[in-house]
C-alpha positions in Angstrom: 68.1 17.0 -154.3 70.7 18.0 -157.0 74.2 17.1 -155.9 77.1 19.1 -157.2 81.0 19.7 -155.9 81.0 22.3 -153.3 83.3 25.2 -154.1 85.3 24.9 -150.8 86.1 21.7 -151.3 86.3 19.6 -154.4 85.9 16.3 -152.6 83.0 17.4 -150.1 79.0 16.4 -151.5 76.6 19.7 -151.3 73.3 19.1 -151.8 70.2 21.5 -152.8 67.1 20.9 -150.9 63.5 23.0 -150.8 62.7 23.1 -147.0 59.8 24.8 -145.5 58.7 25.6 -142.4 54.9 24.4 -142.0 53.6 26.7 -139.1 54.8 29.2 -140.8 54.5 28.8 -144.5 58.0 29.9 -145.5 60.0 28.1 -148.1 63.5 28.6 -149.3 66.3 26.6 -150.9 69.1 25.6 -148.7 72.3 23.9 -149.2 73.7 21.1 -147.1 76.9 18.9 -147.3 77.0 15.5 -146.2 79.1 16.2 -142.9 75.5 18.2 -141.6 73.7 16.1 -138.8 69.9 16.3 -138.5 70.3 18.4 -135.5 72.4 20.7 -137.6 70.0 20.9 -140.7 67.0 21.8 -137.9 68.9 25.0 -137.0 70.0 25.8 -140.2 66.7 25.8 -141.6 64.8 27.5 -139.0 67.5 30.6 -139.0 67.1 30.9 -142.9 63.3 30.5 -142.3 63.2 33.2 -139.3 61.6 30.6 -137.1 62.4 33.0 -133.8 62.6 30.2 -131.3 65.2 29.1 -128.4 67.6 26.3 -129.7 66.4 24.2 -127.0 63.0 24.4 -127.6 63.4 24.0 -131.5 65.5 20.7 -130.8 62.5 19.7 -128.4 59.5 20.4 -130.3 60.4 20.3 -133.7 61.1 17.7 -136.3 62.2 17.3 -139.8 60.4 15.4 -142.3 60.9 14.1 -145.6 57.7 13.6 -147.7 56.7 10.4 -149.8 58.1 10.3 -153.6 57.6 7.2 -155.7 60.6 5.4 -154.4 60.3 5.6 -151.0 57.6 6.4 -148.3 57.7 9.5 -145.7 60.2 9.5 -142.8 60.8 11.8 -139.7 64.0 12.2 -138.6 64.2 11.3 -134.9 68.1 10.7 -134.5 69.4 14.3 -134.2 73.3 12.8 -134.1 72.7 11.0 -137.7 74.1 12.6 -140.7 71.0 14.2 -142.6 71.8 12.7 -146.2 72.6 9.3 -144.7 69.4 9.1 -142.6 66.9 8.9 -146.0 66.9 8.5 -149.8 66.8 11.5 -151.5 66.1 12.2 -155.0 66.3 15.2 -157.0 64.9 18.7 -155.9 63.8 17.2 -152.2 61.7 18.6 -150.0 62.6 18.9 -146.2 59.5 20.0 -143.6 60.1 21.6 -140.0 57.1 20.4 -138.3 55.9 20.9 -134.7 55.5 18.0 -132.7 54.4 17.3 -128.9 55.4 14.3 -126.8 52.7 11.2 -126.4 52.5 9.0 -123.6 52.3 5.6 -124.8 50.3 2.8 -122.9 51.5 -0.6 -124.3 49.4 -4.2 -124.2 51.0 -4.9 -121.2 49.9 -2.0 -119.1 53.5 -0.2 -118.8 53.8 3.6 -120.1 56.6 4.8 -121.9 57.2 8.8 -123.8 56.8 8.8 -127.6 59.3 11.8 -127.9 58.5 14.7 -131.2 55.0 13.3 -132.6 53.5 15.2 -135.8 49.8 15.2 -135.0 49.5 16.3 -138.3 50.2 12.7 -139.5 47.3 10.0 -139.8 47.1 7.7 -137.6 48.2 5.0 -139.4 51.7 6.7 -140.1 51.9 6.7 -136.1 50.2 3.1 -135.9 53.4 2.0 -138.1 55.8 3.7 -136.0 54.6 2.3 -132.9 54.2 -1.2 -134.2 57.9 -1.4 -135.2 59.0 0.5 -131.8 57.6 -1.8 -129.9 57.6 -4.8 -132.3 53.8 -5.3 -132.5 52.2 -7.0 -135.4 49.8 -4.3 -137.0 47.2 -7.2 -137.6 46.4 -8.0 -134.0 46.5 -4.6 -132.7 44.5 -1.5 -132.2 44.9 2.5 -131.1 42.8 4.3 -129.0 43.0 7.8 -127.3 42.7 8.3 -124.1 41.5 11.9 -122.1 43.0 12.3 -119.2 39.7 14.3 -117.8 37.5 11.9 -118.3 39.5 8.7 -118.6 37.3 7.7 -121.7 38.7 5.8 -124.6 37.9 6.0 -128.1 39.4 4.5 -131.3 41.5 6.1 -133.6 40.4 5.8 -137.0 44.0 5.4 -138.9 42.7 7.1 -142.0 42.6 10.7 -140.6 45.1 12.8 -138.8 45.6 13.4 -135.1 44.7 16.6 -135.1 41.5 15.7 -136.7 40.5 13.5 -134.2 41.4 16.0 -131.3 45.0 14.3 -130.4 46.9 16.8 -128.0 50.2 16.5 -126.0 47.8 15.7 -123.2 46.4 13.0 -125.0 47.3 8.9 -124.1 47.8 6.7 -126.9 46.9 3.0 -125.8 47.6 -0.3 -127.3 44.7 -2.8 -127.4 44.2 -6.1 -128.4 41.8 -7.0 -131.5 39.0 -8.8 -129.9 38.8 -11.2 -132.2 42.5 -12.6 -131.4 41.4 -12.4 -127.7 38.6 -14.8 -128.8 40.2 -17.0 -130.6 43.0 -17.5 -127.6 40.4 -18.3 -125.6 39.2 -21.3 -127.8 42.8 -22.8 -128.3 42.5 -26.3 -126.3 46.8 -26.4 -126.0 47.2 -24.7 -122.5 49.6 -21.5 -122.4 52.3 -21.3 -119.7 51.8 -17.5 -119.5 48.1 -15.3 -119.2 50.2 -12.7 -120.6 50.7 -12.2 -124.1 54.7 -11.8 -124.8 56.0 -8.5 -127.0 56.4 -9.1 -131.0 60.1 -9.3 -132.3 61.7 -8.4 -135.9 62.8 -11.0 -137.9 66.4 -10.0 -138.7 65.8 -10.5 -143.1 66.2 -8.7 -146.0 62.3 -7.9 -145.3 62.6 -5.9 -141.8 58.6 -6.1 -142.2 58.8 -9.2 -141.1 57.4 -10.0 -137.7 56.6 -12.8 -135.4 55.5 -13.6 -131.8 57.3 -14.9 -128.7 54.5 -18.2 -129.5 55.8 -18.6 -133.1 59.4 -18.9 -132.1 61.1 -21.8 -130.4 61.3 -21.8 -126.9 64.9 -21.9 -126.8 67.5 -18.7 -127.3 67.4 -15.4 -125.9 64.3 -14.1 -126.9 65.0 -12.0 -130.3 67.3 -11.5 -132.9 70.8 -10.3 -132.6 72.3 -8.8 -135.4 71.8 -5.5 -137.4 70.2 -3.7 -134.1 71.8 -1.2 -131.8 74.4 -1.9 -129.3 71.7 -0.3 -126.6 69.1 -2.6 -127.2 71.8 -5.7 -127.3 72.4 -5.1 -123.7 68.4 -4.8 -122.3 67.0 -8.0 -120.4 63.5 -9.0 -120.0 62.0 -7.8 -116.9 63.7 -6.3 -113.7 66.6 -7.9 -114.5 69.9 -4.9 -114.9 71.3 -4.5 -118.5 74.4 -6.2 -119.5 77.5 -4.7 -119.9 78.6 -6.2 -123.5 76.3 -8.4 -125.6 75.6 -11.7 -124.9 77.4 -12.6 -128.3 80.3 -10.8 -127.7 80.7 -12.2 -124.2 80.2 -15.8 -125.4 82.7 -15.6 -128.3 85.8 -13.9 -125.6 84.6 -17.0 -123.3 85.3 -19.3 -125.8 88.4 -17.9 -127.2 90.2 -17.5 -123.9 89.2 -21.1 -123.0 89.7 -22.7 -126.5 91.6 -20.7 -129.1 94.5 -18.1 -127.9 97.2 -20.3 -129.4 95.4 -20.6 -133.0 97.5 -19.4 -135.8 96.1 -16.3 -137.5 93.2 -15.9 -135.2 90.5 -13.7 -137.1 92.6 -13.2 -139.6 91.6 -16.7 -141.0 87.9 -16.4 -141.7 85.4 -19.7 -142.0 83.3 -20.7 -144.9 80.5 -17.8 -145.6 77.9 -20.5 -145.7 78.8 -21.5 -142.3 78.6 -18.1 -140.7 75.2 -17.4 -142.6 73.6 -20.9 -141.2 75.2 -19.9 -137.5 73.8 -16.0 -137.6 70.6 -17.3 -139.0 69.9 -19.9 -136.3 70.8 -17.6 -133.6 68.6 -14.5 -135.3 65.6 -17.4 -135.4 66.3 -18.1 -131.8 67.2 -21.8 -132.7 70.1 -22.2 -130.7 71.4 -20.9 -127.6 74.1 -17.5 -127.4 77.0 -20.0 -126.7 79.9 -22.2 -128.6 80.9 -25.8 -127.3 84.3 -26.3 -126.8 84.7 -28.7 -130.0 83.6 -25.9 -132.2 85.4 -24.2 -135.2 87.3 -21.5 -133.7 87.9 -19.7 -137.0 83.8 -19.7 -137.4 83.4 -18.5 -133.7 86.2 -15.5 -134.7 84.1 -14.8 -137.8 80.5 -14.4 -136.3 81.9 -12.2 -133.7 83.6 -9.9 -136.5 80.0 -10.4 -138.5 78.2 -9.1 -135.3 80.2 -6.2 -135.2 80.4 -5.3 -138.9 76.4 -5.5 -138.6 76.0 -2.7 -136.0 74.0 0.2 -137.3 76.4 2.3 -135.5 79.8 1.2 -135.0 81.5 0.4 -131.5 83.0 4.3 -131.7 80.2 6.3 -133.1 80.2 8.1 -136.5 80.9 11.5 -134.9 84.2 10.5 -133.6 85.5 9.2 -136.7 87.7 12.5 -137.6 88.4 13.0 -133.7 90.0 9.6 -133.6 91.4 9.5 -136.8 93.2 13.3 -135.8 95.3 11.8 -133.5 97.5 9.7 -136.3 97.8 13.4 -137.7 99.1 14.6 -134.8 101.2 11.6 -133.0 101.6 9.7 -136.1 103.0 6.6 -135.1 104.5 7.9 -131.5 102.1 5.6 -129.3 103.5 6.8 -126.1 102.8 10.6 -126.7 99.2 9.5 -128.0 98.3 8.0 -124.9 97.2 11.2 -122.9 95.0 12.4 -125.8 93.5 8.8 -126.3 92.4 8.4 -122.8 90.5 11.6 -122.8 88.7 10.8 -126.0 87.9 6.7 -125.0 86.2 8.5 -122.5 84.3 10.5 -124.0 82.3 8.2 -125.0 78.9 7.2 -124.4 78.7 4.3 -121.7 78.2 1.2 -123.2 80.2 2.6 -126.0 83.1 2.8 -123.7 82.4 -0.4 -122.0 82.4 -2.4 -124.9 85.6 -0.7 -126.3 87.1 -1.5 -123.1 86.5 -5.6 -123.3 87.4 -5.4 -126.9 90.8 -4.0 -126.7 91.7 -5.7 -123.2 90.8 -8.9 -124.8 92.7 -8.2 -128.1 95.7 -7.0 -125.8 95.2 -10.4 -124.3 96.2 -12.5 -127.4 99.0 -10.2 -128.5 100.7 -12.1 -125.3 100.7 -15.3 -127.6 102.1 -14.0 -130.8 104.7 -16.0 -131.1 102.0 -18.7 -131.8 99.4 -17.4 -133.0 101.2 -14.7 -135.2 98.7 -12.0 -134.4 100.5 -8.8 -132.7 98.8 -5.5 -132.5 99.5 -4.4 -135.8 97.7 -7.6 -137.5 94.4 -7.2 -135.0 93.9 -3.4 -136.0 93.8 -4.5 -139.3 91.4 -6.8 -138.9 89.8 -5.0 -136.0 89.8 -1.1 -137.1 87.1 -1.6 -139.6 84.4 -3.0 -137.6 85.6 -0.6 -134.7 85.1 2.7 -136.2 83.8 2.9 -139.9 83.9 6.0 -142.2 80.2 7.3 -142.2 79.7 7.0 -145.8 80.2 3.6 -147.2 80.5 4.1 -150.7 83.0 6.5 -150.5 86.1 4.2 -151.1 88.9 6.8 -151.8 88.1 8.3 -148.4 88.1 4.5 -146.6 91.2 3.6 -148.6 93.1 6.9 -147.6 92.0 6.6 -144.1 92.8 3.0 -143.5 96.3 3.6 -142.9 95.7 6.3 -140.1 92.8 3.9 -138.8 95.0 0.7 -138.7 97.4 2.9 -136.5 94.9 4.5 -133.8 93.5 0.8 -133.3 96.8 -0.8 -132.3 97.6 2.4 -130.6 94.5 1.5 -128.2 95.4 -2.2 -128.0 98.7 -1.5 -126.8 97.5 1.4 -124.6 94.3 -0.6 -123.3 95.7 -1.7 -119.5 96.3 2.5 -119.1 93.4 4.3 -121.3 90.7 2.8 -119.8 91.2 2.9 -116.0 90.3 6.0 -114.1 88.8 9.0 -116.1 91.2 11.9 -116.8 90.4 14.9 -114.8 89.8 17.7 -117.6 89.0 21.4 -116.5 86.2 22.9 -118.3 86.8 24.7 -121.1 84.3 27.8 -122.0 83.3 28.2 -125.4 84.2 31.6 -126.7 81.1 33.7 -128.2 81.8 33.5 -132.1 81.2 37.0 -133.9 81.7 35.9 -137.6 83.8 33.9 -139.9 86.0 35.2 -142.8 87.9 33.7 -145.7 91.9 34.1 -146.0 92.8 35.9 -149.3 96.7 36.4 -148.5 98.8 34.1 -146.6 100.5 35.7 -143.2 103.6 34.1 -141.3 103.2 34.7 -137.4 105.8 36.5 -135.8 108.5 33.8 -134.1 109.0 36.2 -131.5 105.0 36.4 -130.6 103.3 33.7 -128.7 100.3 35.3 -129.4 100.0 35.4 -133.5 98.7 32.4 -135.5 99.9 31.7 -139.4 96.8 31.7 -142.1 97.2 30.5 -145.4 95.1 31.4 -148.3 92.1 29.8 -148.6 91.6 29.3 -144.8 88.5 29.8 -143.4 88.9 31.8 -139.8 86.2 32.0 -136.8 86.2 35.5 -135.4 86.2 35.8 -131.7 87.2 39.6 -131.3 87.6 42.5 -133.6 90.0 45.3 -132.6 90.2 48.8 -134.0 94.2 48.2 -134.7 93.1 45.4 -137.4 94.5 42.5 -135.5 91.9 40.3 -134.5 91.6 37.1 -132.5 90.4 33.9 -134.2 91.3 29.8 -134.7 91.2 28.6 -138.1 88.7 25.8 -138.8 89.4 22.5 -138.1 92.5 23.7 -135.3 92.3 24.0 -131.5 94.7 27.4 -131.5 93.5 30.6 -131.0 95.3 34.2 -131.7 96.1 37.1 -133.6 95.8 37.6 -137.1 95.5 40.6 -139.4 92.1 41.0 -140.5 93.4 43.0 -143.8 94.3 39.9 -145.3 91.3 38.4 -145.1 88.0 38.7 -146.6 84.8 40.5 -145.3 83.5 38.9 -142.3 79.9 36.7 -142.7 77.9 35.8 -140.4 77.5 32.1 -141.5 80.9 29.6 -141.5 79.0 28.3 -145.5 79.2 31.7 -146.6 82.5 31.7 -145.8 83.6 28.7 -147.3 81.9 30.1 -150.8 83.9 32.8 -151.0 86.8 32.2 -153.9 89.6 34.6 -154.1 90.8 34.8 -157.9 94.4 34.7 -158.6 94.0 38.3 -160.5 93.0 39.5 -157.3 96.1 39.1 -155.6 97.5 40.7 -159.0 95.7 43.9 -158.6 95.9 44.3 -155.0 99.8 43.9 -155.8 99.9 46.8 -158.4 97.9 48.4 -156.4 99.9 48.5 -153.7 103.2 49.3 -155.5 101.8 52.4 -156.9 100.4 53.6 -153.3 104.2 53.2 -151.9 105.3 54.9 -155.0 107.7 52.4 -156.9 106.7 53.2 -159.7 106.7 57.2 -159.9 109.6 58.9 -162.2 113.0 58.6 -160.8 113.5 62.3 -159.7 115.2 63.9 -156.9 111.5 65.2 -155.8 109.7 61.7 -155.9 112.9 60.2 -153.9 112.7 62.9 -151.3 109.4 61.7 -151.5 109.6 58.1 -151.1 111.8 59.1 -148.3 109.2 60.6 -146.1 106.7 58.0 -147.1 109.6 55.3 -145.7 110.2 57.7 -142.4 106.1 57.9 -141.7 105.7 53.9 -142.4 108.6 53.2 -139.8 106.7 55.5 -137.4 103.9 53.9 -137.7 105.2 50.6 -137.8 106.6 50.9 -134.4 103.4 51.9 -133.1 101.7 49.5 -134.4 104.4 46.8 -132.7 103.7 49.1 -129.7 99.8 48.3 -130.0 100.5 44.9 -130.4 102.8 44.4 -127.5 99.6 46.2 -125.4 97.5 43.7 -126.6 99.9 40.8 -126.2 100.1 42.0 -122.6 96.8 42.4 -122.0 95.8 39.0 -123.7 98.0 37.0 -121.2 96.3 38.9 -118.2 92.9 38.0 -119.4 94.5 34.4 -119.4 96.0 34.8 -116.0 92.1 35.9 -114.7 90.8 33.6 -116.8 92.5 30.9 -115.0 92.0 32.0 -111.7 88.3 32.0 -111.9 88.3 28.4 -113.2 90.7 27.6 -110.2 88.1 29.3 -108.1 85.0 27.5 -109.4 86.5 24.1 -109.1 87.0 25.1 -105.5 83.7 26.1 -104.6 82.2 23.0 -106.7 84.2 20.5 -104.6 83.0 22.3 -101.3 
């Protein structure tokens, strides 16, 4: 992948990659910036390569694959919401393949059935085996893969060196985990009695080597049964057997319980860090299941706070997911330090989080607000706590972009402080928000000349040179309906102030207006209006006539604009009435 600066923005990074749709044998060159998600990249590649598939079927039945090279192995990009360029380490002029994928039923060693979505049947059995072992925490030396036909229930061992397609695997085939026979024999010959007849699952040992695996039988009997740090929030909430999932991770609940009982009045709570050696040692013991996830009453409060922060910092995705990063920071741009005015927007935003993230964020902010009640003793008010917890709750997707991180730190601290202060209000009842219908997109334009909206008109928008505008409707009068990218306000704008319309946002961003174009346009307009004509009587009369015609046209244009405004308001009233009717019908 070749990195280069985007012409649309000096701060955004564009990459050039070779994309290929395998079943069409089509190869194209495409650019992606670092804000593009895996799902967006899949849709754009399908459009570029003319893969005529509905969007829903495309997202369900196709998958992106980055082939291996000297510096990394091949990887299937299954997390649709993750950023494309952060999902895998790219090298110069890399390739991205779009492959047809199928769901497969997986029968685990204990007989339970799960579904593995998006399996490429052109991959080898070894690739699938490694993927499943990592997902279900099995060690590859103790297990084998079999395919099971749904028609005759016959099982056949998979050849790991051949592709799944060559071995007759289809979307109707079941993949079965079977323990190797020599391992079963070894277990039977063991003289030491076992407390259970069912072999336990495999767990990943949290270390620098992610390939290190161990079994329940190898780990100490104490502890929670699996590593803690560095794993997704959804996994931390799971419990064995038929037990219901936790609401918050065990380490978070244990830390909060300890601090409430022993440390609410400790000076510098969460601000003073414990020694890194002690934190690493305790972290390793928790990960190796050598200790229960609990704290003694005489434990060092700063050590508990440090291991608490370390857990949040090690989450693969922060408490507030990456895709909400700009939404939360935009609240500061709108409300700045006005916490009260931020409450309504913040309430809507926090309730749009996934349930597990919402529950954890609510617990943390409520707990931190409780700490602020003792700020006269512990010296930790909402602002001080937000400085500590802000980066642990909400992180910029690119950890290497230090300039962006430093720029966003004040905004991040302000929004976090508002969440702590407003926690009794914003996490209570979910706000009632009317559904908003998304307008159909006609195209995109780039503004060449700035236009200031008429102060007497409530239907116009102001545009500035360089703005990219999404177009919702076109009018013969030249007044189009649209919205500036990044804005939530739509209205009329003059189309003759903009470029020709393009079908894609990326093309509109690449349009550049040189300074000489504006100068040439000005000279051309001056010549058309007769300002460079000779100062003769005939020319003066001609200019007067032109001025009169222009005034008439201007009056006609104002009348058309007024008609459009009236029509626009009528449509809004009808639209609102339809929504109210729809809400009543849905309620019934």
